[in-house]
SELUMVEX-5489 format. One record per residue (C-alpha): residue in one letter; residue number from 1; z, x, y. Coordinates in nm, 4 decimals, padded with zeros to 6 digits. Example, Ala and Ser with C-alpha at 12.3 -4.5 7.8 and 13.67 -1.06 7.14 Angstrom:
REM residues 2
<r residu="a" num="1" Z="00.7800" X="01.2300" Y="-00.4500"/>
<r residu="s" num="2" Z="00.7140" X="01.3670" Y="-00.1060"/>
***
This chain:
REM residues 55
<r residu="m" num="1" Z="04.3074" X="05.9544" Y="05.6485"/>
<r residu="a" num="2" Z="04.5201" X="06.1700" Y="05.8757"/>
<r residu="k" num="3" Z="04.7817" X="06.0017" Y="06.0866"/>
<r residu="i" num="4" Z="04.7345" X="06.0443" Y="06.4593"/>
<r residu="q" num="5" Z="05.0511" X="06.1720" Y="06.6216"/>
<r residu="n" num="6" Z="05.1686" X="06.1328" Y="06.9736"/>
<r residu="i" num="7" Z="05.1709" X="06.4716" Y="07.1487"/>
<r residu="s" num="8" Z="05.5369" X="06.4226" Y="07.2402"/>
<r residu="e" num="9" Z="05.6186" X="06.4160" Y="06.8690"/>
<r residu="i" num="10" Z="05.4497" X="06.7457" Y="06.7917"/>
<r residu="h" num="11" Z="05.4832" X="06.9488" Y="07.1110"/>
<r residu="p" num="12" Z="05.8023" X="07.1287" Y="07.0031"/>
<r residu="t" num="13" Z="05.6062" X="07.2808" Y="06.7151"/>
<r residu="l" num="14" Z="05.3178" X="07.3993" Y="06.9315"/>
<r residu="g" num="15" Z="05.3266" X="07.7465" Y="07.0772"/>
<r residu="f" num="16" Z="05.2131" X="07.6531" Y="07.4259"/>
<r residu="t" num="17" Z="05.4265" X="07.7458" Y="07.7221"/>
<r residu="e" num="18" Z="05.2810" X="07.4597" Y="07.9272"/>
<r residu="f" num="19" Z="05.5184" X="07.2213" Y="07.7533"/>
<r residu="d" num="20" Z="05.8138" X="07.4441" Y="07.8382"/>
<r residu="i" num="21" Z="05.7020" X="07.4600" Y="08.1994"/>
<r residu="l" num="22" Z="05.6659" X="07.0820" Y="08.2185"/>
<r residu="e" num="23" Z="06.0078" X="07.0296" Y="08.0640"/>
<r residu="k" num="24" Z="06.1670" X="07.2776" Y="08.3050"/>
<r residu="y" num="25" Z="05.9867" X="07.1119" Y="08.5974"/>
<r residu="r" num="26" Z="06.1147" X="06.7677" Y="08.5015"/>
<r residu="k" num="27" Z="06.4682" X="06.8987" Y="08.4619"/>
<r residu="s" num="28" Z="06.4619" X="07.0822" Y="08.7946"/>
<r residu="f" num="29" Z="06.3088" X="06.7778" Y="08.9667"/>
<r residu="n" num="30" Z="06.5883" X="06.5536" Y="08.8402"/>
<r residu="e" num="31" Z="06.8446" X="06.8000" Y="08.9749"/>
<r residu="s" num="32" Z="06.6743" X="06.8333" Y="09.3148"/>
<r residu="e" num="33" Z="06.7491" X="06.6234" Y="09.6233"/>
<r residu="l" num="34" Z="06.4216" X="06.4351" Y="09.5834"/>
<r residu="g" num="35" Z="06.4946" X="06.3738" Y="09.2173"/>
<r residu="k" num="36" Z="06.8365" X="06.2368" Y="09.3025"/>
<r residu="l" num="37" Z="06.6802" X="06.0001" Y="09.5559"/>
<r residu="h" num="38" Z="06.4157" X="05.8998" Y="09.3042"/>
<r residu="s" num="39" Z="06.6822" X="05.8050" Y="09.0516"/>
<r residu="v" num="40" Z="06.8715" X="05.5914" Y="09.3058"/>
<r residu="f" num="41" Z="06.5919" X="05.3919" Y="09.4691"/>
<r residu="p" num="42" Z="06.3891" X="05.1374" Y="09.2701"/>
<r residu="f" num="43" Z="06.0527" X="05.2746" Y="09.3839"/>
<r residu="e" num="44" Z="05.8579" X="05.0947" Y="09.1113"/>
<r residu="c" num="45" Z="06.0014" X="04.7565" Y="09.2112"/>
<r residu="m" num="46" Z="05.9404" X="04.8325" Y="09.5776"/>
<r residu="a" num="47" Z="05.5767" X="04.9222" Y="09.5075"/>
<r residu="k" num="48" Z="05.5262" X="04.6008" Y="09.3093"/>
<r residu="a" num="49" Z="05.6834" X="04.3937" Y="09.5866"/>
<r residu="a" num="50" Z="05.4548" X="04.5567" Y="09.8428"/>
<r residu="g" num="51" Z="05.1515" X="04.4938" Y="09.6223"/>
<r residu="l" num="52" Z="05.0874" X="04.8642" Y="09.5720"/>
<r residu="s" num="53" Z="05.1261" X="04.8641" Y="09.1946"/>
<r residu="d" num="54" Z="05.0280" X="04.6295" Y="08.9169"/>
<r residu="r" num="55" Z="05.2240" X="04.8025" Y="08.6391"/>
***
């Protein structure tokens, strides 16, 4: 039986540019003003406290 792999484990071996685009987007987001704010504020905790998220 073949082992099912998580896409994050195999995506570097795939020839799709979508993964490159997503990686570049995430990197540029983290370097942007909004990304910097996102890394500072505990948005997940704030959403839970406000009852907006159950994760």
